[in-house]
Every structure is written in C-alpha cells, then in structure tokens.
N, C-alpha and C positions, 0 to 999 in steps of 0.2 A: 331845937335841933330836928325833931320829928317833922315839924312844919316845913323846914328847909328841904329835907329829903323828899317829902311829899311833893313839893313844888318842882324839884328837879325831875322827879319821876314823871310828873304831869307834862312838863315841858319837853322831855325826851319823847314821850308818846306822841305829843302834838307834832313835833318835828318829823318823826318817822312817817306819820300820816301825811303831812304836808309834802314830803318828798316822794310820795308814792312808793314807799318801801313795802315789801311783802310782810304780812303778818302771819304768824302760825295759827292755823285753825285745825279743827278736827279733820284728820285725813289729808293734810297737806298744808299748802300756803295759799294765801289770798292776796291779790294785788288789785288796785283800782287804777284804771287808766282813763284819762280824759280823752274823748274822741270828738270828731266833728260830725257825728251822726245827728240826724234831725227828725226822722220820721219812723213809722212802724216798719217800713220796708228796709231802712237802714238797720233797725234792730233785728229783724228777721235775718238779713244777710250776714251781719256780724256774728250773731249767736250760732247760726248754722255753720258758718265757716270755722269758727273757733272750736266747735264740737269735734272737728276732724283733726285738730292740732294734737300731736302726741303729748300726752301728759295732762291735758286739760280735763278736769272733772266736771266743772260747771262754768258757764259763761252767761252772764245776764247784763243787759244794757238798761240803765235807767235813763229814759228819754228826758226827764225833767232836768237833770244836771249833765247829761251826755257822758256819764261815767260808766265804763265797762268794768264789772266786778268778775274776776276770774279766779276760780279755785283750781290749783294745779299741783301735780306731783313734782317737787323740785329735783328729783332724780332723772326726770325725763324732759324738762323744759325749764326756762328761766324768764324773768320779766322782759329782758331785752328781746328775746325771741318772740314773745307774745306781742310786744309793741310792733315789731317788724311785720308780724303776720297781719295785724290790723292795717298797717300802711299798704301792704300788698293787696288788700281788699279794696282800697281806695279812700281810706279815711286817715286823718291825722291821729297820732297816738302820742299824747303828752307833747314832748318837744320834737318828735319825729314827723317830718312832712310825708303826706300820702304819696303813693305812686300815681303819677299823673295819667298813665295809660289805664290803670285800673279805675281811676276816678272817671275818666271819659266813658268807660263802659258801664257805670252805674246808671240806674233808672233816673229819669229827669227829676223825679220827686226827691231824690237824694243829693241833688246838686246844690251848691251854695246859693242862698237867696230864695230857694223854693219854700213854700209854706209861709212866706213872709218872715223868714228867719234872717237875722243879720249874717253877713259873710264873716266867717271866723278869721281871727288873726292868724297870720302865717306863723307856723312853729319856729322855734329858735334855730334849729339846724335841719338842713335838707337831708333827705335820704337818697343815697346813690345818685346825686345830681339831678333827680327828677323833680 
C-alpha cells in the first residue's frame, strides 16, 4: 500500500511539473515557462523586463532549455499574466504566441533562425490575433 501511495504522489508531482503549474517556494510561488529565446540578448531583455512586472521577485532564463524560471508573489500576479508579459516582449510563452509587433522590434540576433537555431514551432493558440 505504501508503494502505491508513493507512486501516486510521484506521478502527481511529475504531472504538475509537466503542466507548468506553479510550485510553492520560500517567499512565494515559482513557475517555469518555455520561451522562444535563443541568445544572451534575449536573456537580458526578458530578465530585465520581468524585473518590472508587479509581484515578480526573481526571473532567470536558462538558455540551454529556453525555460524562464520566475518566482513571484501570488497576491500580486499570476502565471497567465507572466506568460502574457513574455509575449508582449516578443517571445512565445508556453502555448501563447508572441506579439508580432514586439518581435519585429527585437534585435536581429533574437530572431528565429539566428545563431543557427531552428525556427520554433508555432504555439498552440495565438495571442490577440497577432
């Protein structure tokens, strides 16, 4: 019985991580959001922009897997707001498509295909028809 309960707990934890659900951490919640960022300039742009989002305590981008880790105060913001903020900067955020006007204003090094990177797949749902 103990093994079954342990397996269920492990599967639940894996599913919550796979679905990009926030996890409680010391001082707030943490969410991981997959982005279309590709270079250090993308990293600088996203981290700097998210530092000004209300409720964000820390935002770091791992360029190896293109995942943005954000620690935030759930009383001041939520995961959907954070995803939308990333799209407004010009990057895809999980299944939300980037804002095309913001994307056009990004430096050339941050555009699809630069640095020899493959062009990312189109997210599942578009944001605001852009």
